[in-house]
N, C-alpha and C positions, 0 to 999 in steps of 0.2 A: 504494500500500500504506500501511496505517496507520503502519508503521514509518518512513515518510519524512515524516510530519507533525511539525512543530514548533509547539507552542502559544506564541503571543506573549503574555506577561503584561502586557497593555495593552488598553485599549478604543479606542485611537487607530488609525483605519483608514488614516490617512496614513503612520503608522509601519509598518503592516503592508505597504503597497505598497512602501515604501522597502526593507524587509528582504527582501521577496519578489524584488525586482529583482536583488539580489546572490546570494541563496541558491537561487533556483529553478534556475539553471544547474548547481548541484551536485546537483540532484535532490530538493530539499526543498520541501515545501509549508507555507506559513505560515498559521496560522489563529488568529484572536483568541480569547482565553480566554473571552469572553462567549458564544461558540458552544457552550461546554461548561458554561455556567452558573457559571463561576468568578468569585467576587467579588474585589475588590482586597485584596491583603495589607496588613498593617500595617507601614509602613516605619519601623522603629525602629532602623536601623543607624546607625553613626557616620560612614560614608563612602558615597560613590557606589557603590563595588563591593559593600559589605555590603548596601545596599538592593537592588541588582540581584540579588544572590544570594537574598535573602529572597523577592523576587517570583517569581524563576524556580523556586525550590524549592516554593513554595506552588502555583503553577500545575501543576507536574509531579506533586505529591502528589495534587492534586484530580482530575487527568485520567488519570494513568498513562502519560503521553506525555512525550517530551523537551520542555523548555520554555526559552524565551529571554526575557530581560528586559533592559531598559536603565534606567539612572538617570543623569540628566544635569542640569547647572545651570551657573551662572557663579560664579567665584571672583575676588574683587577683592583685590589685594595690600594696599592701604591699609586694608582692613577685616578684615585677618587671615583672609582666605579667605571671608568672607561675600559673598553670601547662601549659597553652598555648597549643601548638601543641602536647605536650606530655600528654594531659589530660587523654586519654584512658589507658595509661600505666604509669601513674605518680608514682605508687608504685612498678613498675617492671613488673607485669603480665598484659598483655593486657586485658582490660574489667573487671578487678576485682573492681567493684564499691565500695564495702565495704572497701577494703584496700586503694583505692584512697582517699575516703572521710576521713578515719582515718588519713592518712598522712597529708592531708590538714589541718585538725583540729589541729594536733600536731604542724605544722609549724606556726599556727596563735595563739598559746597559749599566746604569749606576746603582742597580739593586741586585747584587750578585748572589745573596743568600736566599735559600728557598723560603724562609720565613718572611722575607721582604717581597716575595713574589706570589703571595696568597691570592687566589682567584676563585670564582665560582661561576659555573655555568648556570643560567637561569632560564626557566621556561614558564610562560604564562599562557593559560588556556582560557578561552571564553566561548560559551555556548549560549546562543539566544534562540528563543522560540520564534521571534519575529523581529523586524528591524527596530522597533521601539520597546522591546521587552524591558520592563523596569526591574526584573529580577533575574538577570543572567546567572548561569552557573559558571563559576570561575575557580581556577586552581592555579597556584604558583608553587614551583618547587626549585630547590637549589641542589647543585652537585659540587661539593667542595674539592679543592685541589690547589695546585700552584702552577706557575708558568715555568717550563723547563728552559734550559740554556740553548737548546737546539731542537729542531723538529725530529721526532722519532716515530716510526710506525707507518704503515701503508694504508690502514683502514680509516673509516670515517670521513669527515669533511670539516671545513671551517678551521677552527683552532684546535681540533683534536690532536694533531701531532705535537702541539706544545703543552697541552693540558695534562699535567701529571695528576692522576687520580689519588686523592688522599687515602692512605692506608694500603695502596697496591703497588706503588713504585713503578707503575707503567703509565704511559700516556693513553689517552682515550683511543688514539689511533693504533695502539699496540694490543688493545683488548680484543678478544674474539667478539664478533658482532652479536652473538647470542647473549654474551655477558653484558656488553654495553647496553643492549636493549632492555635489560632487566634492571640496571642500576643508574641509568642516565637521568638527567634533569627532566627530559621529556617523558621517560617511562614513569618517573615518580609523579609528575603532574597528571599524567593519564590515569594512573591508579586512583589519585584523589578525585578526578572528574568522574571516573567510572563509579566510584562509591556514591557520589552525589546523584548520578543518574539512576542508580538503583533505588535511592530514597525518593527522588523527585523525577520520575520518568516524564518524557515529553508528551506521551500520549496515554 
């Protein structure tokens, strides 16, 4: 039924698979917004959660269906939380992982010790029933670690080769994918959101 469809405010098929894995057991079908001709929203919020809500409301308003969005990035303590919401375009060009990582390493040159390079991956999720939903379901989760001295590992994307996972001694890019998908910021936020959906179903 159409009422069980949730539009994902993203063009990332990998994210769609990830969300589907956890939400399909609850009876929801995830469809990318591009299937409905929805363009990307302008992300002009001041926080991850604000941007997630902007994207979710935009997709819901355009489709008339419930919509889910996430906004995520990395926050480095020594840089007052940067890159933060600018994580994907930290070096200027959106999605240039190599340039973003190089800029981050450059800015941390004067912080050689791991305790000076503390960081957290952050994921915010927002699910709205319609574009003006006054009670969206939201979840925010953190994944603690630090920024390594050099990129290590071949997996993941974004800042994963630099993000040394707390307590594991490996970067996120060195973790097996199945392990990362269990303990990452997005996995933790999804678990929180799933629990909310079980208590407050959309239909």
